TIBA-672028 format. One record per residue (C-alpha): y, x, z; residue in three letters. Coordinates in steps of 0.1 Angstrom, whole numbers, padded with zeros to 4 digits, always signed. Each point is the difference from the previous one (the first is absolute). Example, Ala and Ser with C-alpha at 12.3 -4.5 7.8 and 13.67 -1.06 7.14 Angstrom:
// TIBA-672028
-0045+0123+0078ALA+0034+0014-0007SER
***
This chain:
// TIBA-672028
+0140+0336+0041UNK-0010-0035+0005UNK+0036-0008-0006UNK-0002+0008-0037UNK-0034-0020-0002UNK+0019-0031+0011UNK+0025+0004-0023UNK-0024+0005-0029UNK-0018-0034+0016UNK+0034-0019+0001UNK+0005+0004-0038UNK-0033-0012-0012UNK+0014-0029-0014UNK-0020-0031-0022UNK-0031-0015+0003UNK-0033+0016-0012UNK-0015-0035-0004UNK+0028-0010-0022UNK+0004+0006-0039UNK+0035-0015+0004UNK+0034+0015-0007UNK+0011-0018+0029UNK+0029+0025+0006UNK+0016-0007-0027UNK+0002-0038+0000UNK-0015-0021+0027UNK-0009-0038+0000UNK+0019-0021+0023UNK-0010-0033-0005UNK-0030-0017-0020UNK-0005-0033-0017UNK-0036-0009-0007UNK-0022-0024-0016UNK-0038-0005+0002UNK-0019-0026-0018UNK-0042+0006+0013UNK-0025-0015-0026UNK-0033-0004+0021UNK-0021-0005-0030UNK+0007+0036-0016UNK+0009+0017+0036UNK+0033+0011-0023UNK+0036-0001+0012UNK+0030-0008-0022UNK+0033+0018+0017UNK+0034+0008-0002UNK+0023+0018+0020UNK+0034+0009-0004UNK+0012+0033+0018UNK+0036+0005+0012UNK+0005+0037+0002UNK+0028+0021+0015UNK+0007+0033-0024UNK+0002+0029+0026UNK+0007+0029-0023UNK+0024+0000-0027UNK-0022+0017-0030UNK-0035-0024+0004UNK-0020+0006-0036UNK-0029-0025+0013UNK-0013-0022+0024UNK-0039+0009+0011UNK-0016-0031+0018UNK-0033-0001+0021UNK-0023-0021-0018UNK-0041-0004+0002UNK-0019-0013-0030UNK+0028-0025-0004UNK+0002-0016-0035UNK+0037+0005-0009UNK+0011-0025-0030UNK+0034+0004+0004UNK+0030+0018+0013UNK+0040-0007-0003UNK+0032+0011+0017UNK+0019-0036+0007UNK+0036+0003-0006UNK+0029-0019+0013UNK-0005-0036-0007UNK-0035+0008+0002UNK+0000+0012-0039UNK-0030+0022-0005UNK-0003+0034-0012UNK-0033+0012-0016UNK-0017+0033+0021UNK-0018+0030-0012UNK-0029+0004+0025UNK-0037+0012-0001UNK-0027-0003+0027UNK-0008+0038+0006UNK-0040+0010+0004UNK-0016-0015+0029UNK-0003+0029+0031UNK-0027-0012+0027UNK+0011-0010+0026UNK+0039-0002-0006UNK-0002-0023-0030UNK+0014+0004-0037UNK+0041-0005+0005UNK+0022-0018-0023UNK+0026+0027-0021UNK+0031-0021-0009UNK+0026+0018-0016UNK+0035-0003+0013UNK+0024-0013-0029UNK+0033+0020-0005UNK+0017-0033-0002UNK-0008-0006+0039UNK+0004+0034+0014UNK+0037-0007+0015UNK-0016-0031+0020UNK-0003+0003+0037UNK-0026-0028+0000UNK-0027-0012-0027UNK-0025-0029-0002UNK-0034+0008-0015UNK-0023-0032-0013UNK-0034+0009-0003UNK-0027-0023-0012UNK-0035+0003+0003UNK-0036-0007+0008UNK-0020+0008+0033UNK-0037+0007-0012UNK-0015+0024+0027UNK+0017+0006+0034UNK-0013+0025+0023UNK+0026-0020+0027UNK-0010-0039-0011UNK-0033-0015+0011UNK-0013-0031-0015UNK-0028-0015+0014UNK-0022-0028-0012UNK-0005-0036+0018UNK-0034+0014+0007UNK+0016+0027+0023UNK+0024-0021+0019UNK-0010-0021+0033UNK+0001-0035-0017UNK-0013+0011-0038UNK+0027-0025-0013UNK+0029+0021-0015UNK+0003+0037-0010UNK+0024+0022+0022UNK+0019+0032-0009UNK+0019+0022+0025UNK+0017+0036-0004UNK-0002+0030+0018UNK+0027+0025-0011UNK+0000+0026+0021UNK-0001+0031-0002UNK+0007+0003-0038UNK-0017-0032-0020UNK+0038-0021-0002UNK-0003+0017-0031UNK-0032-0013-0012UNK+0021-0037+0004UNK+0036+0009-0011UNK+0016+0026-0019UNK+0023+0017+0027UNK+0010+0035+0020UNK-0030-0007+0022UNK+0011+0023+0027UNK+0009-0010+0035UNK+0033+0018-0008UNK+0016-0026-0017UNK+0006-0035+0015UNK+0011-0034-0019UNK+0004-0036+0007UNK-0019-0024-0021UNK-0004-0035-0012UNK-0029-0013-0019UNK-0022-0027-0012UNK-0036-0010+0001UNK-0014-0024-0026UNK-0026-0013+0023UNK-0027-0025-0008UNK-0004-0031+0015UNK-0011-0004+0033UNK+0007+0035+0007UNK+0021+0016+0020UNK+0019+0031-0009UNK+0019+0025+0030UNK+0018+0031+0000UNK+0012+0026+0018UNK+0035-0016+0003UNK+0026-0014+0023UNK-0001-0036-0019UNK-0018-0019-0025UNK+0015-0032-0017UNK-0015-0023-0031UNK+0036+0008-0020UNK+0013+0035-0013UNK+0024+0021+0020UNK+0037-0004-0011UNK-0002+0036-0018UNK-0035-0002-0014UNK+0000+0018-0034UNK-0034-0012-0017UNK-0002-0030-0016UNK-0021-0027+0018UNK-0026-0012-0022UNK-0005-0042+0009UNK-0026-0002+0020UNK-0033-0018-0015UNK-0016-0031+0018UNK-0023+0025+0012UNK+0020+0025+0016UNK+0026+0004+0023UNK+0032+0027+0002UNK+0003+0020+0035UNK+0031+0020+0004UNK+0004+0026+0025UNK+0030+0021+0009UNK-0001+0034+0022UNK+0035+0009+0012UNK-0008+0035+0019UNK-0004+0027-0021UNK-0039+0010-0004UNK-0022+0027-0014UNK-0025-0012-0028UNK-0030+0007+0024UNK+0015-0028+0018UNK-0002-0026-0026UNK-0028-0030+0005UNK-0015-0032-0013UNK-0027-0016+0004UNK-0012-0032-0017UNK-0027-0024+0013UNK-0011-0033+0017UNK+0021+0007+0034UNK+0004-0020+0033UNK+0026+0004+0026UNK+0006+0001+0035UNK+0033+0006+0020UNK+0005+0016+0031UNK+0036+0002+0003UNK+0030-0004-0025UNK+0001+0032-0013UNK-0042+0005+0001UNK-0027-0015-0022UNK-0034+0007-0005UNK-0013-0007-0034UNK-0041+0005-0006UNK-0026-0023-0021UNK-0003-0032+0006UNK-0034+0010+0025UNK+0017+0025+0019UNK+0030-0014+0006UNK-0009-0015+0037UNK-0014+0033+0011UNK+0029+0019-0011UNK+0026-0017+0016UNK-0019+0002+0034UNK-0006+0036-0008UNK+0035+0008-0007UNK+0017-0022+0022UNK+0020+0026+0022UNK+0015+0014-0031UNK+0037-0016+0009UNK-0005+0020+0034UNK-0005+0035-0017UNK+0027-0005-0025UNK+0024-0010+0029UNK-0015+0028+0022UNK+0005+0029-0030UNK+0037-0016-0005UNK+0005+0010+0036UNK-0011+0035-0001UNK+0015+0005-0035UNK+0029-0016-0017UNK+0003-0039-0010UNK-0026-0009-0030UNK+0020-0001-0033UNK-0026-0016-0025UNK+0008-0035+0012UNK-0038-0013-0002UNK-0033+0017+0013UNK-0027-0019-0016UNK-0038+0013-0001UNK-0024-0005-0026UNK-0038+0002+0003UNK-0017+0014-0026UNK-0036-0002-0015UNK-0024+0027+0015UNK+0004+0025-0028UNK+0038+0010+0008UNK-0005+0037+0005UNK+0019+0007+0030UNK+0006-0015+0039UNK+0037-0012-0008UNK+0027+0005-0031UNK+0034-0004+0017UNK+0014-0018-0031UNK+0036-0011+0008UNK+0000-0033+0013UNK-0038-0006-0005UNK-0023+0025+0014UNK-0034-0004-0014UNK-0032+0002+0026UNK-0033+0008-0005UNK-0030-0025+0014UNK-0011+0024+0019UNK+0023-0008+0024UNK-0015-0034+0012UNK-0018+0011+0028UNK+0004-0035+0016UNK+0014+0013+0030UNK+0034+0016-0012UNK-0012+0039+0009UNK+0010+0015-0034UNK+0033-0017-0001UNK+0015+0040+0006UNK+0000-0001-0039UNK+0027-0025-0001UNK+0019+0016+0026UNK-0003+0028-0027UNK+0012-0017-0030UNK+0031-0015+0021UNK+0011+0034+0009UNK+0000+0009-0038UNK+0025-0026-0002UNK+0025+0029+0015UNK-0019+0033-0007UNK-0009+0002-0037UNK+0010-0030-0010UNK+0039+0007+0009UNK-0003+0035+0007UNK-0021+0014-0028UNK-0022+0031-0010UNK+0019+0017-0029UNK-0037+0004-0015UNK-0035+0004+0011UNK+0000+0039+0016UNK+0021-0014+0025UNK-0023-0032+0007UNK+0000+0006+0037UNK+0040-0014+0002UNK-0015-0035-0006UNK-0033+0001+0013UNK+0003+0029+0032UNK+0031-0020+0009UNK-0015-0034-0004UNK-0031+0008+0020UNK+0022+0012+0025UNK+0022-0032+0004UNK-0033-0019-0004UNK-0015+0014+0035UNK+0036-0001+0019UNK-0002-0037-0007UNK-0034+0000+0012UNK+0011+0016+0032UNK+0025-0025+0006UNK-0020-0028-0005UNK-0033+0009+0017UNK+0007+0033+0018UNK-0004+0038-0003UNK-0037+0009+0005UNK-0007-0032-0032UNK+0024+0025-0019UNK-0016+0032+0007UNK-0032-0013-0008UNK+0013-0010-0038UNK+0013+0041+0000UNK-0040+0009+0010UNK-0009-0019-0022UNK+0020+0011-0029UNK-0006+0038+0012UNK-0037-0005-0009UNK+0010-0013-0033UNK+0022+0030-0004UNK-0030+0023+0008UNK-0024-0013-0026UNK+0028+0000-0029UNK+0009+0036+0005UNK-0037+0010+0006UNK-0007-0019-0034UNK+0032+0012-0022UNK-0007+0037+0014UNK-0033-0003-0011UNK+0008-0012-0036UNK+0027+0029-0006UNK+0029-0023+0006UNK+0018+0015+0035UNK+0031-0004-0020UNK-0004-0039+0006UNK-0004+0007+0039UNK+0036+0011+0004UNK+0026-0021+0009UNK+0025+0007-0030UNK-0023+0005-0034UNK+0004+0018-0032UNK-0016-0031-0021UNK+0010+0016-0031UNK-0025-0010-0025UNK-0017-0019+0025UNK-0010-0040-0002UNK+0018-0016+0032UNK-0033-0017+0005UNK-0018+0029+0010UNK+0023+0016+0019UNK-0002-0035+0022UNK-0017+0008+0037UNK+0010-0010+0035UNK+0021+0035+0004UNK+0033-0016-0011UNK-0007-0027+0026UNK-0016+0018+0027UNK+0012+0037-0002UNK+0036-0019-0008UNK-0003-0022+0031UNK-0011+0029+0024UNK+0030+0022-0013UNK+0021-0029+0012UNK-0015-0005+0031UNK+0000+0037+0009UNK+0038+0000-0008UNK+0004-0030+0024UNK-0024+0011+0027UNK+0013+0039+0002UNK+0035+0001-0013UNK+0018-0030+0000UNK-0014-0019+0031UNK-0003+0024+0031UNK+0041+0004-0003UNK+0011-0035-0018UNK-0023-0020+0012UNK-0025-0024-0013UNK+0026-0020-0023UNK+0006+0028-0019UNK-0022-0002-0026UNK+0014-0038-0008UNK+0033+0008-0003UNK-0010+0035-0021UNK-0019-0025-0023UNK+0027-0028-0001UNK+0024+0027-0011UNK-0023+0006-0028UNK-0002-0026-0012UNK+0038-0013-0001UNK+0006+0033-0015UNK-0027+0002-0028UNK-0005-0040-0004UNK-0002-0006-0038UNK-0002+0037-0006UNK-0029+0027-0009UNK-0009+0028+0020UNK-0019+0034+0004UNK-0015+0021+0030UNK+0032+0022-0004UNK+0021-0034+0008UNK-0019-0006+0030UNK+0002+0036+0013UNK+0036+0002-0001UNK+0004-0035+0013UNK-0018+0006+0031UNK+0011+0039+0007UNK+0037-0020-0001UNK-0011-0028+0024UNK-0012+0026+0021UNK+0036+0017-0003UNK+0019-0033+0009UNK-0022-0002+0029UNK+0008+0036+0011UNK-0039+0006+0004UNK-0009+0034+0013UNK-0004+0022-0029UNK-0029+0021+0014UNK-0020-0036-0001UNK+0011-0007-0035UNK-0009+0033-0013UNK-0038-0007+0012UNK-0004-0027-0031UNK-0023+0022-0024UNK+0015-0020-0029UNK-0017+0027-0026UNK-0034-0007+0013UNK+0006-0038+0004UNK+0012-0005-0032UNK-0020+0026-0023UNK-0030+0009+0023UNK-0034-0010-0011UNK-0027-0020+0021UNK+0009-0005+0036UNK+0033-0006+0016UNK+0014+0028+0018UNK-0002-0011+0031UNK-0026-0020+0020UNK+0009-0030-0003UNK-0025-0019+0023UNK+0018+0013+0029UNK+0029-0022-0005UNK-0023-0030+0003UNK-0011-0023+0032UNK-0035+0001-0003UNK-0012-0025+0028UNK-0016-0025-0024UNK-0013+0026-0022UNK-0019+0017+0024UNK-0019-0030+0012UNK-0013-0006-0038UNK-0008+0040-0003UNK-0025-0005+0032UNK-0016-0028-0010UNK-0005+0018-0036UNK-0010+0033+0020UNK-0030-0020+0018UNK-0012-0013-0035UNK-0002+0031-0015UNK-0018+0016+0030UNK-0026-0027-0006UNK-0001+0003-0037UNK-0007+0039+0009UNK-0024-0005+0024UNK-0015-0031-0017UNK+0001-0017+0034UNK-0015-0038+0004UNK+0024-0012+0025UNK+0034-0013-0002UNK+0012-0007+0032UNK+0036+0018-0005UNK+0008-0026-0034UNK+0027-0022+0021UNK-0001-0027-0024UNK+0020-0021+0023UNK+0029+0028+0002UNK-0003+0002-0034UNK+0007-0039-0007UNK+0034+0007+0016UNK+0009+0028-0021UNK+0026-0003-0029UNK-0016+0005-0034UNK+0021+0032-0002UNK-0020+0012+0029UNK-0032-0007-0016UNK+0010+0015-0030UNK+0007+0034+0018UNK-0034+0000+0020UNK-0018-0005-0038UNK+0021+0025-0017UNK-0012+0028+0030UNK-0038-0014-0004UNK+0007+0007-0040UNK+0012+0036+0010UNK-0028+0007+0019UNK-0026-0011-0025UNK+0013+0022-0027UNK-0006+0030+0024UNK-0038-0014+0004UNK-0028+0010-0025UNK-0002-0026-0023UNK-0037+0000-0005UNK-0003-0007+0036UNK+0024-0028+0005UNK-0022-0021-0021UNK-0029-0002+0024UNK+0022-0012+0029UNK+0015-0033-0023UNK-0011-0024+0027UNK+0032+0015+0024UNK+0025-0006-0028UNK-0019-0038-0004UNK+0005-0001+0039UNK+0036+0009-0004UNK+0005-0023-0030UNK-0014-0028+0027UNK+0014+0009+0031UNK+0036+0001-0012UNK-0005-0026-0030UNK+0014+0028-0024UNK-0026-0013-0029UNK+0014-0033+0000UNK+0039+0007+0005UNK+0023-0020-0021UNK+0024+0032+0008UNK+0004+0024-0033UNK+0010+0028+0021UNK-0031-0004+0019UNK-0022-0008-0028UNK+0012+0030-0017UNK-0009+0021+0031UNK-0036-0020+0002UNK-0011+0013-0036UNK+0012+0035+0005UNK-0027+0002+0028UNK-0024-0020-0023UNK+0004+0029-0024UNK+0000+0027+0023UNK-0034-0017+0016UNK-0014-0003-0037UNK-0006-0038+0011UNK-0011-0009-0036UNK-0008-0033+0004UNK+0040-0008+0004UNK+0010+0019-0033UNK+0003-0031-0018UNK+0020-0017+0025UNK+0023+0030+0004UNK+0003+0002-0044UNK+0007-0037+0004UNK+0030+0007+0023UNK+0015+0027-0017UNK-0004-0020-0036UNK+0003-0033+0001UNK+0017-0010+0035UNK+0023+0025+0002UNK+0021+0028-0025UNK+0019+0014+0028UNK+0000+0037-0010UNK+0003+0010+0041UNK-0035-0016+0003UNK-0014+0003-0036UNK+0005+0036-0010UNK-0017+0017+0033UNK-0033-0022-0002UNK-0004+0006-0035UNK+0007+0036+0006UNK-0023+0004+0033UNK-0029-0021-0014UNK-0001+0019-0032UNK+0008+0037+0013UNK-0028-0005+0025UNK-0029-0021-0016UNK-0027+0012-0018UNK-0001+0000-0038UNK-0015-0037+0002UNK+0032-0014+0025UNK+0021+0023-0029UNK-0013-0023-0028UNK+0003-0032+0021UNK+0037+0008+0010UNK+0010+0006-0036UNK-0020-0030-0015UNK+0016-0025+0026UNK+0038+0014-0012UNK-0008+0001-0035UNK-0011-0039+0004UNK+0026-0011+0021UNK+0037+0022-0010UNK+0008-0027-0025UNK+0013-0017+0032UNK+0014+0033+0012UNK+0041+0005+0000UNK+0006+0027-0028UNK+0013+0022+0029UNK-0032-0001+0022UNK-0023+0002-0031UNK+0017+0032-0009UNK-0004+0016+0032UNK-0034-0012+0011UNK-0015+0013-0036UNK+0019+0036+0008UNK-0019-0005+0037UNK-0029-0006-0021UNK+0005+0029-0022UNK-0006-0024-0031UNK+0030+0005-0024UNK+0021-0034+0000UNK
***
C-alpha cells in the first residue's frame, strides 16, 4: 500500500542531474582563481578542492565538468608537495556535461581528507555570459556575469554540481582596470585570505586582484560572479545597490526599501546570517527575474518600473536567504522546497507590510500562471513536470522549470496553514513552524519526505486533532499531476480581484458585441489601482480573448487601441503590463505592433518569463509570413541572448539549437 510506496521513494538517494560520486567523497571547501582574458573570451583558471573521504574503499573521484579544458590534475600532500593524478575526461553527454574521472591513488586510501589541485581553461561555458562593450549601457567596456542554477556551475568549475553538497570558498578574480569584480561572498578584499592555497600572481599595471570569501557553506549553483563597470549606492550598513553608471540613480530609488523588507523578513523568520545583502542590477539579457546568489542578489532591469511596483521580486530573493540558501532542496526533483517555501514567505512579508488583500492578489496572479503552465506541460507530453515531487531521471532541469514549484508549492503551504494549522493554533502557527524548520535544517539539504515527517511531528507536539491531519492528501499533493487536489482559490480574499474581474468582463462584452461606447471604462478608478490589480484585469481579458474566434478579433482592433489609450498600456514603463499588452496585440493580430514586440523580447529584455511565452504565442498563432519574421528576428539577434534563453527559445520555435 501507500506506506511501501513512501518507503521506496525515501531510499532514492543521489541526484539524477549530477555525474559525481558525492556519496563517496565530498567537497567541503574550494579555493578558486579566475583570470579572464577579454580578447580571447577565455579564463585561465585553477581550483583546489578540499574533500572529505566518506567511504573506505573509494577507487576514483568523478567530478562534474562541462566542456572545460583540463590541463593538470594533482593531489596536494603535506607541505603542499604534489602527487600527479591519473585522470581522463569522459564522453560529453547533453545536458549533463562530460565529467572528469580521477583515479584515487592507493597511497592515499587511508586519508580522511584530500586536496585536489586542478588547472584548466574555460573556453565555452553555458553558465558564463560574455558581453561586448556594444551590449552594455555605456558601450565602453565588456561585461561578464554568471547564472549557474540549475546545473551550469560545472561549465565553470570542476565540482560536485548538486545541491546536496555544500562548501565554503575563497577566490581570486584578476580583474582588468578599471573594472570591478563582485562575488556571492560574505567579504571581499585586495589581499588574500590567510589560508588561500593558490599562489597569487603579481598583478600587472593593467589589472587588480579582487579576493572573496564565503564563510557559510553553499551549494555549487549559488557560486556567482560579475566583472564590469559598476557604480554603487548604500541603502543601509548591510545593503548596497550595484548597477552600471547610467542606471545607478534609478536603481537606488527603486530599491530603497530593501532594508525594510530584510528587517521584516527577519522578524517573520530568524536573524539574517549572511552579513551583507547587496543587489546587483544586471544588463537586460539576464534570463530570470532575480537570482538569490548569497550576499549579492542578481536582478533584472525589467523591475525598474519607476514606482517600486515590481519589488516583490526583491522580497522573494531576500526570502531565499533562508529557504533555499540555508535550507536547500537536495536535488532538482524537490525544487518546490526552495521555491514554494520562498513564494510563501515572500507573500507573508507582503501581507505584513501591505495587508492580506494585496497578498491574495499575488496568489491569484500565481494561480493564472500555474494554469498556463499546466496546460502547456500536459499539452506537450510533460505532465511529470506538473507534479510537486518529480522524477527527473535523464531530464534537463532547465526543461522541468516552470511555475509549478513556485505556485503549486506555495498553495500547498497556504492550504496547510489555512486548513490545518490556523483554525486551532491561530495565525502565528505557520511562522513558528517555519522558524523551527529553518533552525532544524539550516546549512543542510532536505527532500519532500523530510518535510512531511517534520510537519506531522509538529502537529503531534501541538496535539492537533488526528481527523484534521488525516485530511491532508499527501500522495496527490506530492505525486499527482495537474491541478492541486483542493480548490485553492477558496482560501483567498478576493475583494481587489473582483473589481478587476468585473471591469475585464465589461471589456470582453464590449469586444464580443463590437460595441461603440465605453462608458464603463472607469479611467479614474483604475488610475488608483496598484499594478497587480491592473495585471489581473489584463490577465482576465487575455483569457477571454483566447476563447474567441481569432479571425473576428482582427476586425475589432480599434477596441484594443481604445483600451491601450484609456489605461496608458501601450506606453507603460511597467514590464508586467507591457507583457500583457503585447499578448493582447498578438491575439488581436495587431501586426503594426509586431516589430515593437519583437524588439522588446530580443533587444530590450531577455527575461524568459516574458520572452518565451511571447515568442511561442506569436509563432504559434501566426501565418507563414509571421512565422518567418519571428524566426528571422530570432536568428539575427540571438547572438546577444543568454545561452539558456537561446536554447529554450530555439526549442519553443522548433529550431534545433
